[in-house]
Backbone as CSV, one residue per row, in Angstrom:
resi,resn,N_x,N_y,N_z,CA_x,CA_y,CA_z,C_x,C_y,C_z
1,ASN,2.816,-19.786,44.813,3.684,-19.834,45.771,4.945,-20.749,45.116
2,CYS,4.606,-21.999,44.707,5.730,-22.868,44.121,6.325,-22.196,42.911
3,LYS,5.827,-21.448,41.969,6.502,-20.722,40.968,7.459,-19.566,41.559
4,ALA,7.053,-18.922,42.455,7.985,-18.030,43.085,9.088,-18.611,43.761
5,ALA,8.893,-19.721,44.538,9.830,-20.428,45.070,10.822,-20.885,44.091
6,ILE,10.494,-21.454,43.065,11.535,-21.952,41.999,12.314,-20.973,41.581
7,PHE,11.630,-19.679,41.396,12.445,-18.670,40.886,13.542,-18.036,41.933
8,ALA,13.078,-18.172,43.125,14.114,-17.634,44.234,15.181,-18.757,44.268
9,VAL,14.966,-19.875,44.219,15.867,-21.161,44.530,16.903,-20.954,43.385
10,LYS,16.256,-20.562,42.066,17.245,-20.589,40.844,18.201,-19.591,41.056
11,GLU,17.604,-18.344,41.542,18.490,-17.289,41.801,19.631,-17.544,42.903
12,VAL,19.419,-18.211,43.826,20.366,-18.693,44.830,21.336,-19.601,44.115
13,PHE,20.887,-20.527,43.432,21.884,-21.318,42.596,22.917,-20.690,41.710
14,LYS,22.275,-19.643,41.121,23.094,-18.561,40.225,24.160,-17.924,41.445
15,GLN,23.726,-17.578,42.391,24.733,-16.855,43.208,25.666,-17.790,43.863
16,ILE,25.267,-18.949,44.181,26.321,-19.928,44.667,27.148,-20.746,43.744
17,GLY,26.734,-20.588,42.455,27.507,-21.469,41.415,27.293,-22.837,41.494
18,ARG,26.091,-23.368,42.027,25.816,-24.860,42.188,24.163,-24.794,42.055
19,GLU,23.824,-26.042,41.493,22.401,-26.302,41.507,22.176,-27.696,42.221
20,LEU,20.951,-27.783,42.807,20.566,-29.027,43.531,19.220,-29.430,42.845
21,PRO,18.845,-30.700,42.994,17.615,-31.116,42.446,16.294,-30.456,43.312
22,LEU,15.449,-30.111,42.449,14.133,-29.566,43.103,12.995,-30.591,42.924
23,MET,12.264,-30.831,44.035,11.118,-31.504,44.323,10.022,-30.722,44.715
24,ILE,8.893,-30.717,44.025,7.723,-30.072,44.334,6.671,-30.831,44.743
25,SER,5.776,-30.426,45.804,4.627,-31.372,46.221,3.437,-30.238,46.495
26,GLY,2.147,-30.581,45.725,1.163,-29.641,45.819,-0.011,-30.341,46.697
27,THR,-1.028,-29.588,47.051,-2.227,-30.325,47.767,-3.326,-30.185,46.895
28,ILE,-4.150,-31.323,46.576,-5.477,-31.244,45.988,-6.324,-31.439,47.344
29,THR,-7.221,-30.350,47.529,-7.928,-30.300,48.757,-9.352,-30.718,48.825
30,ASP,-9.836,-31.035,47.556,-11.056,-31.684,47.658,-11.510,-32.591,46.316
31,ALA,-12.831,-33.070,46.331,-13.090,-33.957,45.313,-13.154,-33.068,43.931
32,SER,-13.212,-31.786,43.784,-13.103,-31.130,42.787,-11.834,-31.261,41.972
33,GLY,-10.763,-31.921,42.589,-9.566,-31.817,42.005,-8.746,-30.580,41.964
34,ARG,-8.981,-29.705,42.721,-8.027,-28.341,42.755,-7.160,-28.207,43.867
35,THR,-6.159,-27.489,43.635,-5.265,-27.194,44.825,-5.920,-26.035,45.524
36,LEU,-4.911,-25.815,46.756,-5.557,-24.598,47.631,-5.847,-23.366,46.912
37,THR,-4.989,-23.122,45.803,-5.217,-21.829,45.230,-6.222,-22.104,43.987
38,GLY,-7.049,-22.967,43.839,-7.861,-23.321,42.956,-7.641,-23.812,41.538
39,GLN,-6.257,-24.204,41.411,-5.760,-24.789,40.159,-6.095,-26.258,39.980
40,THR,-6.425,-26.754,38.731,-6.514,-28.108,38.492,-5.019,-28.636,38.673
41,ALA,-4.849,-29.986,38.621,-3.699,-30.720,38.729,-2.967,-30.329,37.427
42,GLU,-3.538,-30.134,36.343,-2.892,-29.772,34.926,-2.342,-28.357,34.902
43,ALA,-3.089,-27.422,35.417,-2.730,-26.024,35.587,-1.574,-26.019,36.661
44,PHE,-1.425,-26.695,37.698,-0.308,-26.675,38.591,0.820,-27.261,37.952
45,TRP,0.892,-28.285,37.252,1.836,-28.759,36.485,2.361,-27.522,35.389
46,ASN,1.602,-27.096,34.648,1.785,-25.819,33.777,2.508,-24.818,34.424
47,SER,2.297,-24.537,35.596,2.840,-23.336,36.339,4.212,-23.511,36.991
48,VAL,4.618,-24.806,37.175,5.903,-25.131,37.629,6.796,-25.922,36.792
49,ARG,6.426,-26.431,35.646,7.033,-27.397,34.766,8.506,-26.715,34.250
50,HIS,8.521,-25.415,34.194,9.695,-24.751,33.667,11.031,-24.858,34.618
51,GLY,10.562,-25.496,35.866,11.642,-25.436,36.882,12.713,-26.556,36.937
52,ASP,12.654,-27.234,35.844,13.706,-28.414,35.694,13.497,-29.220,36.868
53,LEU,12.626,-29.793,37.228,12.416,-30.401,38.407,12.857,-32.041,38.443
54,LEU,13.205,-32.448,39.648,13.434,-33.830,39.765,12.355,-34.530,39.926
55,SER,11.282,-34.070,40.640,10.015,-34.463,40.857,8.931,-33.618,41.078
56,ILE,7.773,-33.937,40.669,6.424,-33.200,41.168,5.504,-34.374,41.534
57,GLY,4.592,-33.811,42.594,3.702,-34.779,43.063,2.681,-34.010,43.952
58,PHE,1.806,-34.735,44.689,0.686,-34.200,45.500,0.757,-35.138,46.761
59,ASN,0.362,-34.444,47.791,0.418,-35.281,48.929,-0.923,-35.798,49.006
60,CYS,-1.246,-36.842,49.835,-2.311,-37.752,49.832,-3.439,-37.177,50.651
61,ALA,-3.763,-35.988,50.626,-4.887,-35.355,51.306,-6.236,-36.003,51.101
62,LEU,-6.491,-36.537,50.264,-7.668,-37.277,49.863,-7.689,-38.754,50.034
63,GLY,-6.385,-39.193,50.183,-6.405,-40.590,50.233,-5.859,-41.192,48.955
64,ALA,-5.164,-42.249,48.906,-4.534,-42.923,47.583,-5.401,-42.904,46.441
65,ASP,-6.513,-43.687,46.692,-7.459,-43.808,45.638,-7.933,-42.619,44.922
66,ALA,-8.214,-41.561,45.644,-8.754,-40.361,45.045,-7.746,-39.408,44.564
67,MET,-6.611,-39.687,44.779,-5.237,-38.898,44.145,-5.020,-39.433,42.846
68,ARG,-5.334,-40.818,42.684,-4.766,-41.591,41.436,-5.101,-40.747,39.981
69,PRO,-6.284,-40.239,39.824,-6.580,-39.474,38.601,-5.786,-38.251,38.629
70,HIS,-5.355,-37.659,39.579,-4.459,-36.375,39.636,-3.121,-36.576,39.428
71,ILE,-2.747,-37.634,40.043,-1.265,-38.056,39.600,-1.075,-38.502,38.225
72,LYS,-2.170,-39.263,37.623,-2.000,-39.630,36.118,-2.144,-38.300,35.456
73,THR,-2.796,-37.426,35.762,-2.883,-36.280,34.848,-1.470,-35.519,34.749
74,ILE,-0.627,-35.423,35.895,0.509,-34.890,35.667,1.575,-35.814,35.116
75,SER,1.168,-37.003,35.389,2.163,-38.047,34.655,1.850,-37.971,33.125
76,ASP,0.756,-37.937,32.605,0.665,-37.719,31.175,1.381,-36.690,30.636
């Protein structure tokens, strides 16, 4: 969904002749470290990194301590 949204927003930017910063947030759903669609944090990053993003992150569905390794993965 994020990948499709990035594409759609970029198309609108072309139409209006202006770009705005894009921020993406995903959700890690459980201790397995996967998103709602089953992607790892790294796979999520790889699927959206083409978007020239201002930021990418994850909401704290598992709490801050449990999220730390996943944030580190995309930070690296």
